Backbone as CSV, one residue per row, in Angstrom:
resi,resn,N_x,N_y,N_z,CA_x,CA_y,CA_z,C_x,C_y,C_z
1,MET,-72.938,-66.985,98.306,-71.290,-67.757,98.723,-71.032,-67.442,96.662
2,TYR,-70.149,-66.660,96.765,-69.618,-66.898,95.266,-68.179,-67.313,94.832
3,ARG,-67.995,-68.068,93.484,-66.723,-68.257,93.139,-66.277,-67.464,92.229
4,LEU,-65.057,-67.197,92.717,-64.478,-66.224,91.376,-63.371,-66.998,90.531
5,GLU,-63.310,-66.736,89.206,-62.610,-67.485,88.454,-61.953,-66.572,87.293
6,GLU,-60.768,-67.400,86.737,-61.003,-66.452,85.313,-61.534,-66.898,84.134
7,GLU,-61.786,-66.459,83.863,-62.890,-66.535,82.365,-62.699,-67.689,81.584
8,THR,-63.170,-68.875,81.109,-62.303,-69.771,80.058,-63.121,-69.828,78.727
9,GLU,-62.637,-70.648,77.636,-62.860,-70.462,76.541,-64.801,-71.064,77.010
10,ALA,-64.864,-72.007,77.606,-66.302,-72.565,77.834,-67.443,-71.528,77.967
11,ASP,-66.772,-70.599,79.475,-67.623,-69.377,79.440,-68.496,-68.519,78.115
12,TRP,-67.848,-68.499,77.273,-67.887,-67.637,76.093,-69.073,-67.153,75.805
13,TRP,-69.628,-68.288,75.977,-71.326,-68.056,75.379,-72.284,-67.329,76.056
14,GLU,-71.881,-67.726,77.293,-73.090,-67.519,79.081,-72.442,-66.129,78.967
15,VAL,-70.877,-65.782,79.136,-70.721,-64.231,79.605,-71.349,-63.337,78.056
16,GLU,-71.087,-63.802,76.897,-71.847,-62.730,75.760,-73.141,-62.571,75.957
17,ALA,-73.933,-64.152,76.460,-75.169,-63.756,76.975,-75.579,-62.648,77.823
18,LEU,-74.883,-62.429,78.715,-75.171,-61.759,79.895,-74.932,-60.349,79.319
19,TYR,-73.853,-60.553,78.640,-73.110,-58.699,78.483,-74.534,-58.427,77.500
20,ASP,-75.380,-58.814,76.397,-76.381,-59.139,75.612,-77.626,-58.584,76.811
21,LEU,-77.863,-59.264,77.654,-78.434,-58.524,78.503,-78.656,-57.683,79.047
22,CYS,-77.708,-56.811,79.371,-77.048,-56.102,80.334,-77.117,-54.680,79.712
23,PHE,-76.801,-55.042,78.278,-76.149,-54.012,77.225,-77.092,-53.600,75.977
24,ALA,-77.307,-52.498,75.750,-78.002,-52.748,73.763,-77.945,-53.123,73.344
25,PRO,-78.135,-53.599,72.755,-77.912,-54.454,71.541,-77.399,-54.187,70.365
26,GLY,-77.112,-53.275,70.391,-76.169,-52.223,69.370,-74.837,-51.919,70.170
27,ARG,-74.485,-53.031,71.112,-73.155,-52.609,72.533,-72.061,-52.797,71.468
28,THR,-71.810,-53.638,70.599,-70.713,-54.341,69.327,-70.192,-52.757,68.444
29,ALA,-71.203,-51.873,68.494,-71.099,-50.780,67.436,-69.951,-49.658,68.385
30,LEU,-70.067,-49.646,69.601,-69.246,-48.930,70.199,-68.011,-48.774,69.615
31,SER,-67.274,-47.764,69.935,-65.778,-47.341,69.877,-65.140,-48.325,70.552
32,SER,-65.001,-48.506,71.666,-64.559,-49.130,72.437,-64.563,-50.488,71.617
33,TYR,-65.280,-51.023,71.222,-65.239,-52.287,70.199,-64.377,-52.633,68.869
34,ARG,-64.305,-51.406,68.499,-63.113,-51.202,67.213,-61.902,-51.192,68.113
35,LEU,-61.511,-51.081,69.492,-60.515,-51.225,69.985,-60.205,-52.878,70.423
36,ARG,-61.100,-53.560,70.632,-60.690,-54.918,70.944,-60.819,-55.556,69.227
37,ASP,-61.248,-55.688,68.337,-61.397,-56.640,67.212,-60.292,-56.992,66.990
38,GLY,-59.833,-58.158,66.906,-58.529,-58.971,66.053,-57.711,-58.470,67.259
39,VAL,-57.778,-58.296,69.066,-56.603,-58.077,69.890,-57.402,-59.093,70.910
40,ALA,-56.517,-59.839,71.238,-57.030,-60.816,72.478,-56.499,-59.984,73.904
41,LYS,-57.686,-60.460,74.443,-57.847,-59.915,75.359,-56.836,-60.327,76.957
42,VAL,-56.429,-59.452,78.154,-56.048,-60.190,78.784,-56.563,-61.050,79.481
43,ALA,-56.090,-62.355,79.538,-56.779,-63.192,80.249,-57.024,-63.575,81.384
44,GLU,-55.869,-63.053,82.015,-55.476,-63.161,83.404,-56.401,-62.216,84.223
45,LEU,-56.840,-61.113,83.548,-57.914,-60.380,84.563,-59.240,-60.599,83.952
46,CYS,-59.774,-61.611,83.420,-61.086,-61.477,82.904,-61.868,-62.091,83.404
47,LEU,-62.263,-61.806,84.272,-62.988,-63.034,85.642,-64.610,-63.326,84.990
48,VAL,-65.165,-63.992,86.292,-66.864,-64.426,85.829,-66.538,-64.684,87.433
49,LEU,-67.893,-64.249,87.809,-68.338,-65.103,89.472,-69.827,-65.433,88.994
50,ARG,-69.474,-67.007,90.114,-70.364,-67.863,89.998,-71.011,-68.368,91.262
51,ASP,-72.549,-68.246,91.201,-72.715,-68.122,92.543,-73.018,-69.700,93.173
52,GLY,-73.229,-70.413,93.981,-73.234,-71.666,94.881,-73.834,-72.707,93.909
53,ASP,-74.819,-72.615,92.827,-75.305,-73.417,92.044,-74.803,-73.400,90.431
54,GLY,-73.606,-72.704,90.627,-72.630,-72.445,89.223,-73.246,-71.509,87.996
55,ALA,-74.446,-70.648,88.306,-75.356,-69.714,87.860,-74.380,-68.485,87.573
56,LEU,-74.247,-67.715,86.296,-73.264,-66.741,86.242,-73.454,-65.709,86.674
57,ALA,-73.161,-64.557,87.509,-73.731,-63.881,88.350,-72.755,-62.135,87.609
58,ALA,-72.310,-62.552,87.553,-71.316,-60.952,87.143,-69.834,-61.578,86.187
59,VAL,-69.543,-60.488,85.332,-68.421,-60.911,85.127,-67.235,-59.356,84.121
60,ILE,-65.909,-59.832,84.172,-65.207,-57.953,83.706,-64.409,-59.082,82.540
61,ARG,-64.138,-57.725,81.994,-62.937,-58.411,80.872,-61.999,-57.143,80.669
62,TYR,-61.225,-56.950,80.137,-59.920,-56.382,79.405,-59.154,-56.389,78.558
63,TRP,-58.930,-55.486,77.758,-57.828,-55.405,76.588,-57.236,-54.784,76.874
64,PRO,-55.813,-54.616,76.184,-54.651,-53.429,76.447,-55.035,-52.874,74.951
65,VAL,-54.472,-51.525,75.112,-54.693,-50.543,74.247,-53.065,-49.645,74.575
66,LEU,-53.311,-48.538,73.227,-52.434,-47.470,73.772,-53.215,-46.408,73.003
67,VAL,-52.246,-45.411,74.323,-52.636,-44.192,74.006,-51.158,-43.622,74.342
68,GLY,-50.945,-43.042,72.976,-49.566,-42.049,73.272,-48.284,-43.178,73.282
69,GLY,-48.556,-44.248,72.600,-47.866,-45.177,72.178,-47.378,-45.812,73.275
70,ARG,-47.865,-45.310,74.592,-48.074,-46.023,75.924,-48.880,-47.291,76.175
71,ARG,-48.413,-48.501,76.910,-49.512,-49.813,76.993,-50.374,-49.259,78.117
72,VAL,-51.685,-49.449,77.987,-52.545,-48.990,78.747,-53.705,-50.308,79.181
73,LEU,-53.983,-50.291,79.953,-55.497,-51.657,80.339,-56.974,-50.821,79.956
74,LEU,-57.554,-51.148,78.921,-59.121,-50.833,78.645,-60.357,-51.730,79.410
75,LEU,-60.539,-51.537,80.489,-61.482,-51.997,81.768,-63.052,-52.325,80.952
76,GLY,-63.294,-53.393,80.908,-64.622,-53.488,80.500,-64.969,-54.274,78.808
77,PRO,-65.818,-55.040,79.151,-67.514,-54.155,80.117,-67.469,-55.106,81.315
78,VAL,-68.271,-54.548,82.320,-67.747,-55.208,83.763,-69.932,-55.221,83.812
79,ALA,-70.671,-56.843,83.847,-71.562,-56.994,83.812,-72.234,-57.493,85.315
80,VAL,-73.466,-57.128,85.861,-73.990,-57.946,86.862,-74.952,-57.974,85.980
81,HIS,-75.679,-59.645,86.761,-76.551,-60.181,86.097,-77.776,-59.228,87.305
82,PRO,-79.116,-58.574,86.209,-79.698,-58.021,87.024,-80.646,-58.298,87.912
83,THR,-80.353,-59.314,87.829,-81.502,-60.001,89.271,-80.224,-60.061,90.235
84,ARG,-78.857,-59.924,89.906,-77.784,-59.852,91.495,-77.328,-58.369,91.541
85,GLN,-77.840,-57.307,90.663,-77.353,-56.191,91.144,-77.732,-55.382,92.140
86,GLY,-76.952,-54.630,92.818,-76.913,-54.366,94.084,-76.185,-54.920,94.979
87,GLU,-75.489,-55.874,94.604,-75.227,-56.805,95.470,-73.504,-56.555,95.877
88,GLY,-72.750,-55.713,94.972,-71.671,-55.481,95.197,-70.695,-56.105,94.160
89,LEU,-71.298,-57.034,93.181,-70.448,-57.741,92.431,-69.716,-57.329,91.811
90,GLY,-70.272,-55.964,91.152,-69.600,-55.283,89.990,-67.899,-55.257,91.225
91,GLY,-68.591,-54.404,91.878,-67.075,-53.638,93.333,-66.032,-55.185,93.509
92,ILE,-66.782,-56.112,93.469,-65.972,-57.267,93.774,-64.870,-57.577,92.846
93,LEU,-65.594,-57.431,91.485,-64.871,-57.961,90.086,-64.099,-56.803,89.846
94,ILE,-64.192,-55.406,90.107,-63.208,-54.177,89.675,-61.765,-54.809,90.954
95,HIS,-62.349,-54.429,91.960,-61.266,-54.354,93.339,-59.978,-55.828,93.210
96,GLU,-60.571,-56.862,92.538,-60.051,-58.127,92.243,-59.048,-58.095,91.499
97,SER,-59.755,-57.535,90.326,-59.189,-57.187,88.633,-57.507,-56.236,88.823
98,LEU,-58.038,-55.040,89.383,-57.272,-54.329,89.434,-56.195,-54.437,90.310
99,ALA,-55.966,-55.063,91.354,-54.883,-55.598,92.687,-54.457,-56.707,91.154
100,GLU,-54.843,-57.424,90.681,-54.439,-58.575,89.878,-53.310,-57.657,88.724
101,ALA,-54.002,-56.673,87.850,-53.486,-56.119,87.220,-52.291,-55.439,87.702
102,ALA,-52.254,-54.671,88.672,-50.903,-54.179,89.134,-50.027,-55.187,89.669
103,ARG,-50.590,-56.333,90.101,-49.422,-57.487,90.649,-48.616,-57.952,89.116
104,LEU,-49.433,-57.784,88.186,-48.622,-58.272,86.631,-48.181,-57.392,85.993
105,GLY,-48.255,-56.006,86.645,-47.389,-55.115,85.941,-47.702,-54.055,85.202
106,TRP,-48.977,-54.342,85.420,-50.230,-53.225,84.468,-49.522,-51.744,85.274
107,GLU,-49.976,-50.666,84.591,-49.416,-49.255,85.425,-50.636,-48.856,85.295
108,ARG,-51.328,-48.663,84.245,-52.538,-47.315,83.871,-53.475,-48.170,83.227
109,VAL,-54.918,-47.719,83.857,-56.066,-48.294,83.705,-57.266,-47.253,82.703
110,LEU,-57.955,-47.698,81.992,-58.764,-46.529,80.873,-59.799,-47.312,81.205
111,LEU,-61.209,-46.704,81.415,-62.411,-47.095,80.660,-63.470,-45.555,80.368
112,VAL,-64.742,-46.231,79.678,-65.279,-45.385,79.304,-66.746,-45.860,80.051
113,GLY,-67.279,-44.639,81.286,-68.089,-44.650,81.955,-68.623,-43.943,82.973
114,ASP,-69.680,-43.769,83.645,-70.263,-42.764,84.951,-68.892,-42.582,86.280
115,LEU,-68.643,-41.646,85.912,-67.543,-40.757,86.981,-68.002,-41.250,88.388
116,PRO,-69.179,-40.800,89.054,-69.932,-40.329,90.179,-69.969,-42.331,90.795
117,TYR,-69.872,-42.899,89.781,-69.776,-44.992,90.021,-68.525,-45.205,90.562
118,TYR,-67.593,-44.553,89.308,-66.070,-45.182,88.907,-65.018,-44.397,89.920
119,ARG,-65.792,-43.459,90.474,-64.326,-42.285,91.551,-64.505,-43.268,92.715
120,LYS,-65.317,-44.036,93.098,-64.824,-45.183,94.465,-63.794,-46.371,94.145
121,PHE,-63.491,-46.189,92.960,-62.715,-47.690,93.006,-61.248,-46.614,92.329
122,GLY,-60.820,-45.460,92.543,-59.755,-44.688,92.184,-59.910,-44.178,90.849
123,PHE,-60.508,-43.605,89.866,-61.139,-43.291,88.316,-61.494,-41.810,88.997
124,SER,-60.398,-41.206,87.524,-60.674,-40.027,87.406,-61.452,-39.887,86.094
125,LYS,-61.700,-38.500,85.800,-61.642,-37.792,84.424,-60.260,-37.530,83.975
126,LEU,-60.096,-38.068,82.334,-58.235,-38.023,81.783,-58.559,-37.002,81.269
127,ASP,-57.778,-36.217,81.179,-57.582,-34.315,80.136,-56.813,-35.143,79.311
128,GLY,-56.608,-34.838,77.923,-55.824,-35.241,76.993,-55.986,-36.701,76.372
129,VAL,-56.057,-37.266,76.958,-56.274,-38.774,76.243,-58.062,-38.755,75.582
130,GLU,-58.126,-39.318,74.408,-59.549,-39.498,73.725,-59.404,-40.747,73.385
131,MET,-60.598,-40.783,73.665,-61.527,-42.423,72.884,-62.162,-41.645,71.529
132,PRO,-61.903,-42.994,70.260,-62.148,-42.686,69.147,-64.097,-42.304,68.969
133,PRO,-64.436,-41.368,68.483,-65.743,-41.029,68.782,-66.522,-41.776,68.052
134,PRO,-68.069,-41.908,68.429,-68.745,-40.766,69.263,-67.907,-41.037,70.955
135,THR,-67.369,-41.269,71.371,-67.271,-41.335,72.829,-67.549,-39.926,73.184
136,ASN,-68.270,-39.900,75.076,-68.127,-38.293,75.121,-66.891,-38.576,76.213
137,PRO,-66.323,-37.448,75.942,-64.830,-36.966,76.813,-65.285,-36.949,78.721
138,ASP,-66.071,-36.893,78.647,-66.666,-36.427,80.401,-66.609,-37.992,80.818
139,ARG,-66.561,-38.842,80.125,-66.775,-39.973,80.108,-65.857,-41.029,80.195
140,VAL,-64.262,-40.590,80.115,-63.164,-41.052,79.484,-62.604,-41.033,81.194
141,LEU,-62.165,-42.078,81.380,-61.736,-42.114,83.225,-60.323,-43.059,82.974
142,GLY,-60.047,-42.802,83.744,-58.301,-43.335,83.767,-58.035,-43.514,85.779
143,ARG,-57.347,-44.534,85.784,-56.562,-45.042,87.161,-55.326,-45.470,87.156
144,ALA,-54.421,-44.624,87.405,-53.052,-45.406,87.850,-52.790,-46.228,88.623
145,LEU,-52.257,-47.309,88.593,-52.033,-48.401,89.349,-50.928,-48.157,90.017
146,ARG,-49.690,-47.185,89.257,-49.089,-46.877,90.605,-48.440,-45.307,90.329
147,PRO,-47.807,-44.865,91.199,-48.021,-43.420,91.764,-47.648,-42.346,89.927
148,GLY,-48.084,-41.510,89.795,-47.882,-40.914,88.147,-47.627,-41.893,87.196
149,ALA,-48.367,-42.870,86.781,-48.659,-43.670,85.676,-48.718,-42.748,84.585
150,TRP,-50.682,-42.125,85.135,-50.613,-41.116,83.776,-50.436,-40.226,83.367
151,ASP,-48.869,-39.554,84.001,-48.292,-38.591,84.173,-47.534,-38.372,82.653
152,GLY,-47.807,-37.610,81.910,-47.747,-37.266,80.167,-47.897,-37.898,79.426
153,VAL,-48.873,-38.870,79.631,-49.685,-39.608,78.934,-51.106,-39.392,78.411
154,ARG,-50.800,-38.582,76.733,-51.804,-37.925,76.482,-51.486,-38.851,74.897
155,GLY,-52.777,-38.392,74.078,-53.368,-38.454,72.702,-54.877,-39.284,72.704
156,THR,-54.473,-39.806,71.238,-55.872,-40.579,71.069,-55.610,-42.580,71.368
157,VAL,-56.696,-43.009,72.126,-56.503,-44.121,72.025,-56.659,-44.798,71.294
158,THR,-55.829,-45.944,70.836,-55.552,-46.562,69.804,-55.660,-47.658,70.262
159,LYS,-55.471,-48.815,68.533,-55.584,-50.389,69.089,-53.736,-50.498,69.217
160,TYR,-54.182,-51.909,69.776,-52.549,-52.390,70.350,-52.602,-53.457,69.750
161,GLY,-50.860,-53.853,69.000,-50.645,-54.741,68.319,-49.551,-55.311,68.180
162,ALA,-49.558,-56.542,68.196,-48.655,-57.481,68.159,-46.582,-56.717,68.174
163,ASP,-46.748,-55.861,66.661,-45.622,-55.064,66.515,-45.548,-54.140,67.092
164,LEU,-46.458,-53.304,68.340,-46.147,-52.197,69.107,-45.398,-52.423,70.305
165,PRO,-45.237,-51.826,71.054,-44.313,-51.916,72.224,-45.197,-52.357,73.289
166,ASP,-44.485,-53.045,74.403,-44.974,-53.746,75.819,-45.792,-52.556,76.703
């Protein structure tokens, strides 16, 4: 039995500890982290899964970015505690958060990841969308939350700012 909840400020240290456990120590040096610096995450889509005892089992976060001046959701990171991997918890977080993103009016989602895993959630390789280096272009994936949402959206992924379009 798991509880799905929106991440709160009180969860921050525990979420960060799970990310540290699941990813390399240099995770914050990745180009995707530069796009997040100083930008508020999309709180309604940042979710935690806790087991019946309240232990953190899995997390997902989202940030807004721009591609060709268009608003896009950057998915990630998503992490599942090593003792809970293989239970489908990452899939639950991805499905639930994408459904909520669509409900909230987001049109397109971007991530950097492995196509064989993310294909089952509707993601495909994005041509013409460039993450800042040193990102492997074959790992730049996207999903439209409404038909045609990625049509004509091309360019470098840039940081979202308050003075930029919604």
